[in-house]
N, C-alpha and C positions, 0 to 999 in steps of 0.2 A: 629412167633418167640416169645419165652418166654424169655424176657429180664432178669428176675431174675435168672432163671436157667442158662442162658448163662453166666451171670456174675459170679455166683458161680463156674460153671464148668471151666471157663477160668482161674480164680485165683487158683482154686484147682489144675489144671494141671500144672501151673507154679510152685506152691509150691512143688508138688510131684517130679518135675524135679530138684529141688534144693538139692544138696548133704547134706546141713546142716540140713534141716528140716526132722524130723522123723514122725510127726503126723500132719494131717490137719483136722481141725474141722470147723463147722459153729455154731455160737451162743453158744459158750462154756460157761459153768457155772463154779462156784467155785468148784462144785463137780467134774467136768471134770478135772480141774487143780489139785485137791487134790487126785484124784484116783491114787492108786499105780500102776495101769496097764497102765496109760498114759505114753507114751515114749516121752521125751523131746529131743530136742527142738520142740516146737509146734507152728504152724501157725493157727490162728483163723480168720475167715472172718465173718463180720456182715454187713448186709445192714440195716442201721439205719434210713433211711428215703427215700422218693421219692417225686417228684413234676412233674407237667406237664407244663413246661414253654411255650409250644406252642402245637397246635394240632398235629404237626409232630414229637415232641420229648418228651422223658421222662428223667428226671434227677434222679440219685440214689446217695445217700450219703453212702460211704463205710468206714468201719473201719477194717483195717487189722492189727492184733496184732501178734507179734512174742515173745514167752516166752521161757525162759530156767530156770531150777531149780536152786535155790540159795543153794550153798554148803558152809558149815562153816568148818574151820580148827581150832580146839581148841589147837593144839600143837604149842609150840613156843611163841615168843613174839607177843604182839598186836601192830600193826602199827596204830598210831592214825589217819593217813590219809587214808590208804588203808583198814584198818580193818583186819579181818581174814576170808574173804569170797571172792567169785568170782563175786561180783556185777559188777565190771568194765569189766571183761571178758564177762559176759552175755550182758551188754549194747553194747559193741563193736560188738560182734558176731550177736546179734539179729538185730542191726541197719544195719549191712552189708547185712544180709539176706533180710531185707525189701528193702534195696537199690537195690539189684539184682532183686527182684520181681517187684519193681516199674519200673526199666529200661526195664525189659522184657515186662511188661504190656504196657508201653508207646510205645515201638517199635512195638508191635503187636496189638494195638488198632484198627488200620485201617482194618486189616484182619478180625476183629470181629465186624466191623461196630459200634465202640465205639469211643467217643472222651472224652477228659478230659482237665481240666486246668493243666498247667505245674507247679503248686505250691502246692503239697501235704504238709501237716504238720505232724510232728512227736511229740509225747508226751511220755516221759519216764514212765514206770511202775516199781516201786521199791517194791519188795516183794509182789506184787499183793495186793489183798484186805485182804486175810488171808491165802494165798497159798504158800508163800515163793518162788515166782517166780519173775524174773526180765525180762524186755524187753521194747519194744516200740510199740506204736499204730500209724499207718500211717492212716491219714484221708484224704479223697479226694471225689470229686464229679465227676461222669461220666455222659455222655449224650448218650442215645441210640435212634434210630429212633422209632417212634410210627406209624407203618405202618400196623399192623395186624387187626385193628378194622376199619370196614367200616360202616358208618352210612347211606349208601344209601339203 
């Protein structure tokens, strides 16, 4: 069993089944987010670390980020609180998408021989690094069995 491939495929399949998400990537770069051909909303999956807590298990640290493009409306009055953009809409919609993905992951972990703590964290992304996108990053650690290597 290739745990890395299994994790990427598992999350990719959940994202592709979500009506809100148009594009699924792994290890997306600023160029991906700025590319005019990228269709938003976008869900990106990164495996950012791994550890071997025991000979029987592997832990993987995941970051799953959902982005949508920031739109500005320069017509009309400027609201000092809400501004003239869709930042709050993006935050609401991308958080809801990640919540759906998390709930699907959590309810299907056992079928994929994966376990996880029940307390993932979310961090807002406002206008990306230079990409004019908003969204959230969901961070969590998952555990998979380590049964493919035999030292006998």
